[in-house]
SEVO-845276 format. One record per residue (C-alpha): y negated, z negated, x negated; residue in one letter. Coordinates in Angstrom, 2 decimals, padded with zeros to 5 digits, always signed. Layout:
<rs>
<r <Y Z X> "a">
...
</rs>
This chain:
<rs>
<r <-004.34 -005.69 -077.34> "m">
<r <-004.10 -002.64 -074.80> "t">
<r <-007.17 -000.86 -073.88> "e">
<r <-009.12 -001.12 -070.20> "h">
<r <-011.09 +001.52 -068.82> "g">
<r <-014.31 +000.74 -067.24> "t">
<r <-014.99 -000.69 -064.23> "i">
<r <-016.28 +001.91 -062.01> "p">
<r <-019.58 +001.69 -060.47> "t">
<r <-020.40 +002.03 -057.24> "l">
<r <-022.04 +005.73 -055.92> "a">
<r <-025.61 +004.80 -055.12> "a">
<r <-026.75 +005.19 -051.31> "p">
<r <-029.62 +008.11 -052.41> "a">
<r <-026.43 +009.99 -053.96> "d">
<r <-024.54 +009.85 -051.05> "i">
<r <-027.35 +010.75 -048.83> "d">
<r <-027.67 +013.90 -051.02> "q">
<r <-023.83 +014.92 -050.95> "t">
<r <-024.44 +014.27 -046.90> "l">
<r <-026.74 +016.30 -047.17> "e">
<r <-024.90 +019.37 -049.13> "s">
<r <-022.24 +018.87 -047.21> "l">
<r <-023.82 +019.44 -043.63> "l">
<r <-025.66 +022.97 -045.24> "s">
<r <-021.89 +023.71 -046.14> "l">
<r <-020.51 +023.14 -042.54> "l">
<r <-024.04 +024.94 -041.44> "t">
<r <-023.63 +028.17 -043.22> "s">
<r <-020.08 +028.28 -042.51> "g">
<r <-020.53 +027.92 -039.00> "e">
<r <-023.19 +030.70 -038.95> "e">
<r <-020.64 +032.57 -040.69> "t">
<r <-017.66 +031.69 -038.55> "l">
<r <-019.93 +033.19 -035.10> "a">
<r <-020.13 +036.42 -037.41> "t">
<r <-016.66 +036.92 -037.18> "g">
<r <-015.39 +036.09 -040.26> "e">
<r <-013.24 +033.69 -041.36> "m">
<r <-014.62 +030.54 -043.78> "v">
<r <-011.86 +029.23 -046.45> "d">
<r <-012.08 +025.02 -045.19> "l">
<r <-008.76 +024.53 -047.28> "y">
<r <-009.70 +021.10 -049.50> "g">
<r <-012.63 +020.01 -046.87> "l">
<r <-011.10 +016.56 -046.38> "e">
<r <-010.56 +015.85 -050.07> "r">
<r <-013.97 +016.52 -051.02> "e">
<r <-015.12 +014.63 -047.75> "i">
<r <-012.43 +011.44 -048.44> "k">
<r <-014.35 +009.99 -051.58> "p">
<r <-017.91 +010.56 -049.54> "i">
<r <-016.43 +008.15 -046.45> "l">
<r <-014.53 +006.31 -049.33> "d">
<r <-018.48 +005.68 -050.95> "a">
<r <-020.03 +004.60 -047.59> "i">
<r <-017.26 +002.48 -046.72> "l">
<r <-018.16 +000.40 -050.15> "a">
<r <-021.83 -000.09 -049.96> "l">
<r <-023.16 -003.35 -048.43> "p">
<r <-023.50 -003.12 -044.56> "a">
<r <-027.25 -002.11 -044.29> "p">
<r <-027.44 +000.43 -046.87> "q">
<r <-023.63 +001.91 -045.28> "a">
<r <-025.59 +002.00 -041.72> "r">
<r <-028.93 +003.52 -042.99> "a">
<r <-026.38 +006.76 -043.58> "l">
<r <-025.54 +006.55 -040.33> "l">
<r <-027.24 +008.94 -039.01> "p">
<r <-026.71 +011.37 -041.70> "k">
<r <-023.03 +010.76 -041.04> "l">
<r <-023.59 +011.61 -036.93> "e">
<r <-025.68 +014.98 -038.44> "r">
<r <-022.12 +015.82 -040.35> "v">
<r <-019.68 +014.66 -037.31> "l">
<r <-021.98 +017.11 -034.89> "a">
<r <-021.27 +020.09 -037.54> "a">
<r <-018.01 +019.31 -037.95> "l">
<r <-017.44 +019.67 -033.99> "d">
<r <-019.48 +022.95 -034.29> "k">
<r <-017.00 +024.49 -036.41> "v">
<r <-013.87 +023.28 -034.55> "a">
<r <-015.76 +024.73 -031.84> "g">
<r <-017.36 +028.41 -033.79> "t">
<r <-013.37 +028.88 -034.66> "l">
<r <-012.01 +027.85 -031.52> "e">
<r <-014.07 +030.35 -029.76> "r">
<r <-014.17 +033.54 -032.39> "v">
<r <-010.47 +032.55 -033.72> "h">
<r <-009.02 +030.75 -031.40> "g">
<r <-006.37 +033.86 -030.79> "d">
<r <-005.58 +033.10 -034.90> "k">
<r <-005.69 +029.76 -035.12> "l">
<r <-001.93 +027.52 -034.37> "g">
<r <-001.95 +024.47 -032.14> "g">
<r <-004.72 +023.83 -029.15> "r">
<r <-004.12 +020.61 -029.72> "e">
<r <-007.94 +018.75 -029.59> "t">
<r <-009.23 +015.77 -031.70> "h">
<r <-009.73 +014.25 -028.25> "a">
<r <-006.02 +014.82 -027.54> "t">
<r <-004.76 +013.52 -030.76> "r">
<r <-007.49 +010.03 -030.18> "i">
<r <-006.05 +009.65 -026.67> "r">
<r <-002.80 +009.97 -028.06> "a">
<r <-003.51 +007.95 -030.43> "a">
<r <-004.82 +004.56 -028.53> "q">
<r <-002.00 +005.33 -025.95> "a">
<r <+000.32 +004.34 -028.76> "y">
<r <-001.63 +001.72 -029.54> "r">
<r <-001.71 +000.36 -026.58> "s">
<r <+002.49 +000.36 -026.24> "g">
<r <+002.73 -001.01 -029.74> "k">
<r <+000.90 -004.16 -029.39> "d">
<r <+002.38 -005.01 -026.47> "m">
</rs>
């Protein structure tokens, strides 16, 4: 007989909310550090955020919707970090492609692909 792993349990909305709050705190302090001209190591941020988003997607819709205000605050904090990075360290950063530019390009590609 083969050994089976345990069935993974879903994260509780309260745990996800707490994780989002910690992420928000991290982004806020990181943005404040960036504003002083110092660099902040953001390596691995996407890897850390993906499981949180996956957990939210696995929740029943009403519970996921309840987390929307916190997610919007996290997105606003990410935008603020990006803006501060551009303002303070823009000359040291690579390409100047903005998130909005990438979204427009993706929409244009999607429109042409669907035809």
